[in-house]
N, C-alpha and C positions, 0 to 999 in steps of 0.2 A: 662316664668314659665315652659312652655313644654321642651324646649330645653335644660334646665339644670335640669329638674325634680325637681323644687322648691316646697316646700310647701308654704302656703300663709304666715305663719309667718316668713319664711326665706325671702320671698320677701320684707316684710315691714322691716325687719331688715338690709337689704342691705344699705350700706353707700357709698358715693362717693369715699371714700378712698379704696373701695373693687374693684373698676373698674381701671384697667390699660389701658388706651386707646392707648398708645404708643406701648405696648406689646401685645394688643388685647386679654386680660385675665381678668377674674373676680374671686375674692375669695369668694367661697361660705361657709359661716359658718353654718354648719348643726346643726339642733335642735335635740331634742330627743336623745342625746347622740350618735349622728351620727358622722362620720368621716368628717371633713371639708376638702375641696379640691379646688385647683385652676383649672378653667376650661377655655377653649379657647372660645373667642367671635369673631364671623366672620360675614362676609357679611352684609346682611341687619340689622341684629340685632346690629352690631356695629354702623352702620350709623344711626340707629334709636336712640340709646343711645347718640351719639354724638350731634344729632340734639336736643334731649330733653334736654341735659345740655347745649346747647348753647342758647336754649329759656329761660332758667331759670335766674331770675335776683335776686336771693337769695344765701346766703351763707350756707344755712342749710346743715347739714351733711348727711342727708338721700337721697338716690338715687331717690326715688319715694315720693312725697309729694302730699297732697290734694290741693284743690283750696284755702283752708285756710291756706296754707303754714305750714300744721302739717303733721307728718308722717301718711301714709295711715294706716287704720285699716284693720283688718281681714274681717270685715263686708264690707268695702269698696271694697276690693279685691274680695269677693264673689259676690258683686253685679256686679262689672266690667266684671269678667269672664262670669257670668250669662246673662248679657246683650249681651256680644259678641256671646254667644252661641245662643241666640234667634236671633240675626240679622243673624246668619248663618243657621237658620232654624232647630236648636237642641233644645230639650227640657231638662230641668234640668242638666245644666252643672254646675260642681263645680270644684273649683281650684285643689282639690286632684286628680280629673279625669285627669289632664294634667300630674301630676307627674307619674301616673300609665301609661298614654299614652306614656310617655317617655320610661319607662322600657320596655314596649311591642314593642315599635318602635326599640329599639335597639336590642332587642332579636330576632325580625323578620329580623333584618339585619345580624344576625348571630354573634353579638358581644359576646364575651367570658363572662360568668358568673361572673368572678372576676372583669373585666373591668366595667360592669353594677353595680355590687355591689360597687366597689369604686366610680364610678360617682355618684350614689345616695345617697352615704354616709351611707351605711348599714354596720353595724358591723358583723351581723349575716347572712351568706348566705342563710339561709332558708328564710330570708325576700326577697331575690332577686329571688330565685328559682321558684317562681310561674309564673314569667314573661316568663320563658322558657318553661313551660308546654303547652302553646297555640301556639307556633311557630312550626307549622306542617312542615315547609320547612327543618327543621333540620334533617328530615329523608331522604331529596332527594338524596344524595349521599352516604347514608349509606351502600349500597351494590354495588355501582358502580365498584370500584376497583376489588371486588371479581368477578363480572361479566366479567369484562375485562380479568382477569387471566384466567378465564374458557374459554372464547372465544379465547385466545391466543393458544390453543392447548396444553398447559403444562399439564402434568399429575398431578392429586391431590397429589400423594405421591413422586413427584420429589423434593420437598423442604425438608429442615430439619425437622425431627418428633420432637414435643414437649412431646410426650408421655413418652419415658424413663425418661426424666427430672421430669415430674409430678409423676410418679409412684416412683422414687426415693425419692421425697420430702415427699410422703405419707408414705412410709416405715419408714422414720426417725423420 
């Protein structure tokens, strides 16, 4: 759920046919009028899906099924995520927290807002923008080039001036 920013309803809607093990891809059908997208599946996640599918002795279409061979319910996903959170020593962990954590993690890695938007299936960039507000490191190199330029000894007025162009635009 975390790696793909999935909602609980999107997890339970996943089908075996949505996973392409040969190409290491998963088709994520976004809900709530979101944009569906194909995403990569790699490493331990890919191995876990292969192990899970190898253990199954049914031909049911859902990727994740309950012990009773029925599709998982949202309540079951809530319980599984909450129990995992408790085992990890965390209090009150919900599935949607994993989706938000995915967005914040991508923003903190410096990923472009549009990439995060597409990855999470948001149609409106305003739904994605709040993930970037807490990424304080985005300011780290904001003035780095300017400081390098100043330290290089060049005069501030040695480059082309934009002032005449701006003034001309204002007059028109």
